[in-house]
N, C-alpha and C positions, 0 to 999 in steps of 0.2 A: 345711206350711204350704202352703196353695194358692195358686195365681197373683193372686186378687184379694186376699186378706193380704200378700201378698209386694209387690204393687204399692202397696198403702197404706202398709205400714213404709217402702217406698222411697219416698215420696212425702211422708210425716212426717219422715222424715229429711232430705230435700233441703231444704224449708221449715225444718227447723230449722238447718240449716247457713247458710240466707239468712240467718233473723234472726242468727244469729251472726255474719255478716259485717257487718251492718248494726249489730250494735253493737259492735263492734269500730270502727267507721267513726265513728261516734258518741263513743267513751268517750273518746279522747283519747290522749297519750303516757303517763300514766301507768296504762291499765288492763294488766295481766297476765294477766288469767285470764279467762274466760266459762265457763259449764255451762249448759246447756237441756237442760231435760228435760219428756217427755208421754209418760205413761204407760210401756212399756220404752224406748223411745227416748232415748239420752242422748248428747248432742255436748258435747264438752268440748275448751277450745282454752288452752293455757297455754305462754307463752313467758318465758325468764329475765329478770332484771332486767340493764338495760343495764350492761356496767362502765365505771367512772367514767372520764373522760376523763383524759390523763396530761398532765400540762404539758410544754411543749417550750420550754425557755430557745432566744433568739434566734429568727431569723427563721420563720416559716412554713412546716412542713414538710410537703410532701404524704403524706398518709396514705390508707386504702382508701377507698373509697365509702361513706358512712353514717357516719362517725366523729361529725359533728355532729346535731344532729336540725334534721327539718324546719324549714324558714323560718327560721335562722339565716343571720348575716350571716357570708361569712370573707373575707380578702383576696382579691382578684382573681388568678385563676389555682394557689388554694392546693387545688381539687380535681385536679390534676394537668396542667389545659391552663393556656396561656398567655392572659392579659386582652385585651382589645380595646384596642388605643393608645389610642384616646378613653376607656377606662374607669376613671378613675384612683383612682375610690373603692373600695368594699366590694362583692364578688358574694352575690348572693343564692341559697340554694341550695334547688331545688323537691323535696320529699322523697316518696316513696313511702307512699300513703294507706291502705295495708293489706301482709301479705304476699303475695307472689305470685308473678308471672312479668311482665317488663316487655315488652310492645311499644310499639316507635314510630310505628307505621302503625297505620290499622283496620283492615286484611286484611294476608295475606300478599301481597308484589309490589304494593303502592299505597304511596305515597310519603307518606315518613315528615310526622307532624303540624309539626312543626317541625325544622329544619337551623341549626348554627351560623351568627349571623350575622341570624337573623330575630328582627323585633321582634314582641313579644307583648303583648298585653293583661292584662290582670287578669281572671278567670275564663275565657280560652282554653285549652280542651284541646290538653296537648300529649303525651299518650301513652296509655296503658292498661297497667293492673296487673289481671292473670286471676289473681281467687282462687276454688277451687273450683266452677269453669266460670260464674263470673260476672265480666262487665267492669265494673271501677272506673276510670270516667276521672279522670286524674291531672289537672289545671286548674294552671295559673298563678296563684299566692297574690298577686302584682302583677305590674305592665308592665316591661318590659325587654326589652333585646337577649340573646339567646341565645348566651352565652360557649362554653359546653360541653355536651355530651351524656356525661355521666359513666358510665353505664349500657349496655354494649351491647344492642340487639335481642334479646328469648329469654332475657336472663338475670333468675334466681329475684333478690329483692333483699325487704328485711326491711323494717317497720314504719317509717318515718322517715328509710329511706337517702336519701339524695343520689341524684338522678337526671337533674337538669341543674341547672346554676349561669346565673342572670341577671344582665347589669349592668343596675340598676335607674336610673342616672344616663341611661341611653340611652334613655329611657323616651318612648312620642307623646308 
């Protein structure tokens, strides 16, 4: 394969990867498989069905990040972090928009987008998930005070995995 053909194939494969990420972002929680093909170039992504959640009798027991789907409400502190003294309701989980690596700051050495105690507005960027060299913004899907950042910086995350929790009662 000559350099021109190789470069064209590489560009086509890169474009297919970008399209796959767009489809996954737009597909919602029910999507399990994406396959894109253009000529001989094929990009195929598949992930297993989520395991059914086990019922826990009694008080909420902290589990590993990502047990609940993105955007669900859980009791304050159930993500392994204590809730705010003023937060008496439920915490809202902000989940990963795609599978990738979670970053709390826009670049290494920069201050994080948000920290525990910060008040965020709906639509405000609270992190980044890098997937296939694309930086996907993580935005708060409701306003509230940051109760906990559940996932450490630079950690691999799964789609829908809880990244941080908000106290919606403390919204501005």
